[in-house]
C-alpha positions as MATLAB code, in Angstrom:
seq = 'MMWQRIFALAIKEFQALLRDPKARFVVIGPPIIQLVVFSFAATFDLNHIPLAIYNQDGGQAAQSLVARFTGSQHFEITARLTHEDEIKHVIDQREALMVLHIGPRFEQDLDSGKPATVQLIIDGRNSNTAAIALGYASSIVADFNAQWQQTHHLAAPPSVIVSRAWFNPNLISRWFIVPGVVGILMLVVVMVVTALSVAREREQGTFDQLLVTPLRPVEILIGKATPGFVIGMIEGGVTIFLAVHLFGVPFEGHIGTLFVGLGLFLMSAIGVGLMISALATTLQQAVLGVFLFLVPAIILSGFATPIANMPPIVQDLTLINPMRYLMIILRGVFLEGSSFDSLIDEFWPLAIIGLVTLAFAGWLFRHRMN';
ca = [
      98.238    9.771  160.471;
      98.253   13.505  159.731;
      98.096   12.902  155.980;
      95.232   10.467  156.444;
      93.238   13.174  158.243;
      94.076   15.717  155.547;
      93.101   13.242  152.837;
      89.789   12.540  154.551;
      89.060   16.265  154.843;
      89.966   16.843  151.178;
      87.625   14.025  150.120;
      84.896   15.576  152.243;
      85.469   18.937  150.517;
      85.253   17.333  147.078;
      82.038   15.554  148.033;
      80.498   18.755  149.411;
      81.441   20.603  146.257;
      80.463   17.983  143.685;
      77.356   16.610  145.411;
      75.412   19.767  144.609;
      74.437   19.842  140.906;
      74.541   23.653  140.893;
      78.049   23.656  142.343;
      79.194   21.122  139.740;
      77.843   23.312  136.971;
      79.518   26.430  138.384;
      82.899   24.695  138.489;
      82.721   22.902  135.122;
      80.276   24.690  132.811;
      80.861   28.451  132.970;
      84.669   28.381  132.563;
      84.414   26.448  129.297;
      81.536   28.606  128.049;
      83.345   31.801  129.007;
      86.552   30.694  127.307;
      84.716   30.058  124.053;
      82.618   33.240  124.196;
      85.389   35.579  125.354;
      87.947   34.209  122.934;
      85.660   34.678  119.936;
      84.231   38.013  121.088;
      87.295   39.679  122.609;
      89.478   40.535  119.650;
      91.143   43.692  118.426;
      91.067   42.527  114.801;
      88.614   44.366  112.535;
      86.918   42.872  109.487;
      84.378   44.350  107.083;
      85.068   47.933  108.143;
      82.417   50.115  106.450;
      84.268   52.277  103.917;
      82.940   55.056  101.676;
      84.769   55.950   98.457;
      84.923   59.521   97.121;
      86.901   59.156   93.889;
      87.236   62.410   91.965;
      89.854   61.055   89.578;
      88.391   57.912   88.044;
      91.639   57.034   86.285;
      93.325   53.646   86.163;
      95.656   54.390   89.096;
      92.756   55.511   91.287;
      90.741   52.427   90.350;
      93.729   50.234   91.193;
      94.006   51.802   94.639;
      90.267   51.392   95.266;
      90.503   47.749   94.162;
      93.091   47.115   96.852;
      90.589   48.266   99.463;
      87.697   46.271   97.998;
      89.865   43.163   97.793;
      90.902   43.388  101.429;
      89.018   41.349  104.024;
      89.267   44.293  106.389;
      87.125   46.718  104.359;
      83.644   46.642  102.873;
      82.447   49.386  100.518;
      79.175   50.772  101.865;
      78.872   53.962   99.802;
      80.340   55.663   96.733;
      80.133   59.407   97.106;
      79.762   61.968   94.356;
      79.965   65.192   96.336;
      82.116   66.417   99.215;
      79.081   67.327  101.354;
      78.159   63.626  101.564;
      81.272   62.870  103.624;
      79.886   64.523  106.757;
      76.602   62.646  106.432;
      78.058   59.131  106.135;
      80.408   59.721  109.081;
      77.766   61.331  111.316;
      75.228   58.588  110.599;
      77.847   55.827  111.082;
      77.252   54.570  107.552;
      81.034   54.466  107.154;
      83.880   54.347  109.617;
      86.285   55.717  107.024;
      86.100   57.731  103.807;
      88.773   57.312  101.138;
      89.046   60.586   99.206;
      91.061   60.522   95.982;
      91.564   63.964   94.472;
      90.998   64.902   90.791;
      94.738   65.169   89.988;
      95.757   61.853   91.567;
      96.937   60.007   88.430;
      98.262   63.159   86.799;
     100.481   63.859   89.800;
     101.705   60.266   89.849;
     102.607   60.352   86.155;
     104.504   63.617   86.570;
     106.463   62.299   89.545;
     104.806   64.630   92.055;
     103.455   63.459   95.409;
      99.837   62.387   94.972;
      97.688   63.033   98.032;
      95.112   60.568   99.297;
      92.885   61.693  102.157;
      91.570   59.276  104.776;
      88.715   60.695  106.838;
      87.974   58.495  109.830;
      85.386   58.427  112.607;
      87.398   58.956  115.798;
      84.641   58.387  118.340;
      86.214   55.025  119.178;
      89.907   55.875  119.203;
      91.103   52.258  119.406;
      89.012   51.137  116.439;
      90.034   54.214  114.473;
      93.735   53.560  115.069;
      93.447   49.932  113.950;
      91.466   50.847  110.810;
      93.960   53.603  109.981;
      96.793   51.084  110.275;
      95.090   48.746  107.800;
      94.504   51.589  105.338;
      98.061   52.891  105.652;
      99.402   49.414  104.898;
      97.288   49.177  101.726;
      98.461   52.599  100.503;
     102.071   51.662  101.236;
     101.729   48.473   99.177;
     100.220   50.507   96.315;
     103.173   52.908   96.457;
     105.688   50.069   96.342;
     104.024   48.449   93.326;
     103.729   51.784   91.473;
     107.423   52.424   92.023;
     108.345   49.006   90.709;
     106.102   48.990   87.628;
     107.076   52.528   86.596;
     110.794   52.032   87.286;
     110.982   54.924   89.682;
     113.957   55.489   91.929;
     113.494   53.888   95.314;
     113.259   56.222   98.308;
     116.499   56.693  100.270;
     115.202   54.734  103.246;
     112.460   52.166  103.605;
     110.960   50.843  106.840;
     110.497   47.084  106.793;
     108.529   45.840  109.797;
     108.577   42.320  111.159;
     106.491   41.110  114.086;
     108.149   38.484  116.246;
     106.148   35.821  118.114;
     102.901   36.840  116.349;
     103.811   37.403  112.673;
     100.247   38.116  111.531;
      99.457   40.273  114.585;
      96.384   38.163  115.428;
      94.962   39.697  118.584;
      93.286   36.434  119.629;
      96.733   34.917  120.174;
      97.344   37.667  122.732;
      93.915   37.562  124.372;
      93.232   33.824  124.769;
      96.183   33.040  127.109;
      95.027   35.921  129.303;
      91.485   34.546  129.370;
      92.895   31.198  130.541;
      94.466   32.937  133.542;
      91.314   34.881  134.401;
      89.113   31.777  134.330;
      91.542   29.881  136.568;
      91.513   32.750  139.063;
      87.714   32.953  139.121;
      87.175   29.212  139.601;
      89.811   28.802  142.311;
      88.657   31.888  144.215;
      85.042   30.707  144.190;
      85.943   27.179  145.328;
      88.245   28.239  148.176;
      86.677   31.502  149.368;
      83.245   29.972  149.850;
      84.333   26.748  151.580;
      84.493   27.874  155.231;
      81.694   30.433  154.837;
      79.445   27.691  153.467;
      80.185   25.470  156.449;
      79.480   28.288  158.886;
      76.080   28.867  157.310;
      75.306   25.146  157.301;
      76.439   24.802  160.913;
      79.071   22.144  160.172;
      82.105   24.300  160.945;
      81.669   23.790  164.694;
      81.716   20.040  164.123;
      85.012   20.448  162.282;
      86.491   22.264  165.283;
      85.939   19.303  167.626;
      87.755   16.857  165.338;
      91.442   15.967  165.913;
      92.349   18.119  162.906;
      94.855   20.891  163.615;
      94.508   24.301  161.910;
      97.322   23.568  159.448;
      95.652   20.299  158.489;
      92.336   22.074  157.921;
      94.188   24.630  155.799;
      95.784   21.969  153.602;
      92.542   20.003  153.355;
      90.619   23.116  152.295;
      93.330   24.083  149.781;
      93.634   20.702  148.065;
      90.307   20.716  146.140;
      90.976   24.214  144.806;
      94.465   23.224  143.664;
      93.289   20.026  141.946;
      90.313   21.703  140.266;
      92.473   24.650  139.213;
      95.036   22.360  137.584;
      92.316   20.415  135.761;
      90.618   23.624  134.590;
      93.981   24.995  133.477;
      94.797   21.857  131.493;
      91.400   21.827  129.769;
      91.475   25.529  128.865;
      95.055   25.280  127.574;
      94.041   22.322  125.393;
      91.101   24.306  123.999;
      93.258   27.391  123.444;
      95.690   25.398  121.310;
      93.334   23.055  119.451;
      90.162   25.149  119.196;
      91.552   28.664  118.739;
      94.863   27.755  117.119;
      97.025   29.685  119.572;
     100.628   28.500  119.102;
     102.275   26.786  122.046;
     105.986   27.407  121.664;
     107.221   26.615  125.172;
     107.420   23.575  127.436;
     104.305   22.302  129.146;
     106.246   21.566  132.350;
     107.379   25.179  132.634;
     103.801   26.366  132.219;
     102.427   24.025  134.883;
     105.107   25.112  137.345;
     103.858   28.664  136.861;
     100.241   27.549  137.183;
     101.022   25.668  140.392;
     102.717   28.674  141.990;
      99.863   30.921  140.905;
      97.287   28.539  142.370;
      99.132   28.659  145.709;
      98.785   32.438  145.698;
      95.143   32.435  144.624;
      94.233   29.736  147.140;
      95.974   31.700  149.895;
      93.924   34.797  149.105;
      90.746   32.724  148.829;
      91.305   31.047  152.190;
      92.015   34.420  153.810;
      88.662   35.679  152.535;
      86.992   32.450  153.636;
      88.445   32.689  157.138;
      87.352   36.313  157.555;
      83.829   35.907  156.144;
      81.030   34.678  158.380;
      78.403   34.341  155.634;
      78.360   33.348  151.980;
      77.302   36.878  151.073;
      80.409   38.315  152.723;
      82.605   35.741  150.988;
      81.129   36.554  147.577;
      81.653   40.262  148.203;
      85.257   39.609  149.231;
      85.903   37.616  146.045;
      84.419   40.395  143.934;
      86.508   43.052  145.676;
      89.672   41.084  144.920;
      88.877   39.893  141.385;
      88.181   43.226  139.721;
      91.410   45.021  140.761;
      93.437   41.844  140.186;
      92.262   41.573  136.574;
      92.530   45.289  135.802;
      96.058   45.497  137.246;
      97.276   42.286  135.608;
      98.177   43.708  132.208;
      95.454   41.619  130.559;
      94.068   44.493  128.479;
      96.281   47.521  129.150;
     100.089   47.500  129.528;
     101.336   47.900  133.092;
     104.046   50.249  131.771;
     101.319   52.748  130.817;
      99.957   52.912  134.367;
     101.006   55.602  136.889;
     104.159   54.681  138.854;
     102.290   54.183  142.138;
      99.855   51.798  140.423;
     102.750   49.917  138.810;
     104.206   49.373  142.279;
     100.817   48.096  143.458;
     100.786   45.428  140.733;
     103.876   43.819  142.285;
     101.665   42.141  144.911;
      99.141   40.976  142.301;
      99.685   37.298  141.365;
      97.777   37.793  138.114;
     100.515   40.138  136.871;
     103.071   37.329  136.930;
     100.707   34.707  135.533;
      99.975   36.852  132.465;
     103.686   37.105  131.704;
     104.139   33.355  132.185;
     101.161   32.382  130.013;
     101.976   34.694  127.120;
     105.681   33.967  127.404;
     105.285   30.193  127.222;
     102.535   30.291  124.585;
     103.952   32.829  122.139;
     107.642   33.283  122.959;
     108.624   29.783  124.017;
     110.080   31.191  127.243;
     112.303   28.764  129.133;
     112.162   27.952  132.831;
     115.274   30.022  133.529;
     113.896   33.101  131.759;
     110.767   33.010  133.946;
     112.536   32.734  137.304;
     111.798   36.418  137.970;
     108.086   35.588  137.699;
     108.235   32.332  139.684;
     109.844   33.568  142.891;
     107.406   36.491  143.473;
     104.513   34.059  143.032;
     106.124   31.679  145.517;
     106.551   34.474  148.073;
     102.975   35.719  147.608;
     101.708   32.149  147.999;
     103.717   31.494  151.178;
     102.690   34.805  152.754;
      98.984   34.458  151.964;
      98.837   30.808  153.027;
     100.689   31.605  156.267;
      98.319   34.481  157.011;
      95.325   32.284  156.167;
      96.689   29.680  158.613;
      97.044   32.340  161.305;
      93.443   33.417  160.694;
      92.271   29.815  160.996;
      94.046   29.418  164.335;
      92.721   32.770  165.528;
      89.131   31.977  164.524;
      89.274   28.487  166.024;
      90.571   29.590  169.423;
];
């Protein structure tokens, strides 16, 4: 009998949510649109970096080095300078992000076995972009050095660094970003669905009718949580499918392991959402509560900046943030092929957060109903 009442309440919640065309659009449309837009727009990869060339040598070696830059998809030649004073102008006016300066003795120094200096002048106003562009340029110069050594039969240096990127061999930033976007969209949708449920009924005047039904507080809690859980799982499945088949993000792990993590995360998110819903008396208060939770949760999740770089007290604060654990699970299963056993340390904190928040939400329901 109890499960029949819970089922009836869950059906009522689905009907209330899906009957309104605007509510249907909010649940279905924006997450898909945001996944597509964010995944294409949010990338650390740089292409067609504006590059100015100041070549004082003009010899074959200098031309070969310049050709490596022009042939790269990362750089686009926007200016060829003839005087040193022009460097300041192209950087100040943002006509070029980087200037490649090859000195007049470049080929002569190479032929004589002396170190040949190449200067890279870069606009550092955006430090992240500058660092990425400098990495691309350094890689091109290193490849030029290796080929020059081989073709001129020069002795190899005593030590050579050979780098190899595991899990993301081509260092495609979209592979790192898209799984994180999946987690953020799930959090937003579930929080909106659950946090607004009770507040909406209070404004519509139907919450008092719910109180006079035979439903107990725990049954109301489960009935309110069910739509958010079901919708969250469906949204998660759709966004994961799009991440793999639309954006080409590799999926190295097991789908069952991922959905266990998603289920535990949804318990935590639903618990927080129901707590907000039980405390709020109006939709405006519920929306404000969701906003106050979402922003810190995303910032402290490790989505964009590593948690290890945060101050120690902030790192400790992230331990109660369910998004922190979801990010590790998503990226681990997608890119690393993490097994169920290797993610146990992420599963049990999510389970504890979910139990605590759901229990507190249940206490709030009983308190508000008495």
